[in-house]
N, C-alpha and C positions, 0 to 999 in steps of 0.2 A: 321245163323250166318254167316258172311262173312270171308271167309279164306284168301283172297290174300290181304289183308291190312297190310302194314307194320306199326308196331306201335314203336314209340320212346318214351323214357322217357322225360316227361316235363321239360325244363329247362327255367328258367326265364330270361328275357332279362336284368332286371334290375341289377341283381347279377353279371354279368359279367362286365357290364360298372363300377359300383362302385369298383371291384376289380381292374379295369385298372386304374381308376382315382387315387386309393390309391397308385398303384404303380408308377404312374407318379409323384405324389407329393412327394414321398419318394425320387425319383431320383433326383428331383430338389433341394430337401432341403439337400441333403448330401453335394454336392460341385457344384459349378458354372461349366459350360463348358469349357473346356481347353482353348478355345478362349478367355475367359473372365479373365483367372486367371493372366496373365502377365499385362494386364491394371490394374486390381484391385490392384495388388501387387504395380504397379507404382504410383497409386494414394494415397494408403496407405503410402508408403514411403515419397511421397511428402506432406502429410498432417502432419506427425510426423515431418518432418524437419521443416516446417513452425511453427508447435506448439514451437518446442525445440527453434528455432530464436526467436520466440516472447518472450519466456520466459526469454531467454538471455538478450533480451533488457530491459524487465521490472528489471530484476536484476541489470543490470548496472545503471538504472535510480535511483534505490532505494538506491543502493550504493553513488552515486553522491549526492543525496539528504541528506544521512546521513552524508557526509563528510561536507556539506555545513552547516546543522545544527550544527556540532560541531564546526566549525568555528564561527557562529554566537554565540552560547553560550560562546565561550572563549571571544568573543569581550564583550558580555553582562558582563561576570563576571569582565573583566578589567574596564569597565566603572562604575559598581557598586563599585569597589575598589576606583576608582578615585572620585567618587561621596561622598564616606565616607570622604575620605582625605580632600576634598574641605568643607564639613560640619563642619569638626574639625576645619578647618583653619578659617572658617567664625565664628565660635563660639568663637574663641581665639580673632580675630580681633574685633568683637563687644564686647566683655567684658568690663566690667567698669573699670578695673584695667589696661587694655591695652590703652584705651581712655584716661585714666587720665595721664599716663606715656607719651603717645604720645603727648597730649595736655601741659604738663609741659616742654617737652623738645623742641617742635618747637615754641609754642606761649608763653611759660613762664606764663601759667595759672594752678593754683593750687586750690584744693578744700579748701574752706575757713575753718578756725578752729572754733570750736563752739564759741568762743567769738569775733570773727571778724565781724560776720553778725549782722548789726544794721537796726531795722526796724523802720519805721516812722509811 
């Protein structure tokens, strides 16, 4: 037996490197370095402002479009009412009684009585 050999317990090299890797991953996943916190915060605030501005612009466009649509609907209703009035007026002007009265007043033309018409 050899007596002057120092014996150490065996430690695997793989176990220590995995532990170090796990520690490194955890430290990076928790929070970014302090040097990056301010630029990241500025970027996030800028993005939020851009999103809020864009949504406000879309809101204004939608409101403007709704107002235009209401105006067009009011014009359409007015035109429909006018159309109905004109249809009634046309029906009155083209009625047989109106035409007979107008022909009698202006041209002195009257509908013949049943005994007046002679056929040859």
